[in-house]
C-alpha positions as CSV (number, residue, x, y, z in Angstrom):
1,M,115.1,121.8,105.2
2,K,112.6,123.9,107.2
3,T,110.9,122.9,110.4
4,Y,107.7,124.4,111.7
5,K,106.1,124.0,115.1
6,M,102.6,122.6,115.0
7,H,101.0,126.0,115.8
8,D,103.0,127.7,113.2
9,A,102.2,125.0,110.6
10,K,98.5,125.5,111.2
11,T,98.8,129.3,110.9
12,N,101.0,129.2,107.7
13,L,99.6,126.1,105.9
14,S,99.2,128.0,102.6
15,K,102.7,129.2,102.8
16,I,104.1,125.8,103.6
17,V,102.2,124.1,100.8
18,N,103.7,126.7,98.4
19,E,107.2,125.9,99.7
20,V,106.6,122.2,99.2
21,K,105.1,122.8,95.8
22,E,108.4,124.6,94.9
23,G,110.4,121.5,95.9
24,E,111.2,122.3,99.6
25,V,111.0,119.5,102.2
26,V,109.2,120.8,105.3
27,Y,109.1,119.1,108.7
28,I,106.4,119.6,111.3
29,A,107.4,119.4,115.0
30,K,105.3,118.8,118.1
31,S,107.0,119.4,121.4
32,N,110.3,120.0,119.6
33,K,110.1,116.4,118.0
34,I,109.7,116.0,114.3
35,V,106.5,114.1,113.7
36,A,105.7,114.7,110.0
37,E,107.5,115.3,106.7
38,L,105.9,117.1,103.8
39,R,107.5,116.7,100.4
40,P,106.5,117.3,96.8
41,V,104.5,114.6,95.1
42,T,106.6,112.8,92.5
43,K,105.0,112.3,89.1
44,K,103.6,108.8,88.6
45,K,105.1,106.6,86.0
46,G,103.0,106.1,82.9
47,E,100.0,103.9,83.1
48,F,100.4,100.3,82.4
49,P,99.0,99.7,79.0
50,F,95.9,97.5,79.1
51,G,96.2,94.3,77.3
52,V,100.0,94.3,76.9
53,Y,100.2,90.6,77.8
54,K,97.2,89.5,75.9
55,G,97.9,86.0,74.4
56,K,101.3,85.8,76.2
57,I,100.0,84.2,79.5
58,K,98.5,80.8,79.6
59,V,96.2,79.9,82.5
60,S,95.4,76.2,83.0
61,E,91.7,75.0,82.9
62,D,91.8,74.0,86.6
63,W,93.4,77.2,88.0
64,D,90.4,77.6,90.4
65,S,89.7,74.0,91.2
66,Q,89.4,72.7,94.8
67,D,92.6,70.7,94.4
68,V,94.7,73.7,93.3
69,N,93.2,75.9,96.0
70,E,94.2,73.3,98.6
71,Q,97.7,73.1,97.2
72,V,98.1,77.0,97.4
73,S,96.6,77.0,100.9
74,N,99.1,74.4,102.0
75,L,102.0,76.4,100.7
76,F,100.9,79.4,102.9
77,D,100.5,77.1,105.9
78,Q,104.1,75.9,105.5
79,S,105.6,79.4,105.6
């Protein structure tokens, strides 16, 4: 864990980014109080395959009717 003061972080941004890129977690402090944490970006999970649920989900004909919308609205009002 490395901590840089704000001024040092601005001066050494490229160096800090390289450290983070190599897996280091870096903290930025202002007035000796840590205010930011820089960490490597984790890889995203694979994309969700388009159409994977095609034909598996049934939607009723009245899913967007006034009556159904009022029922849903009432459920939100109750909570």
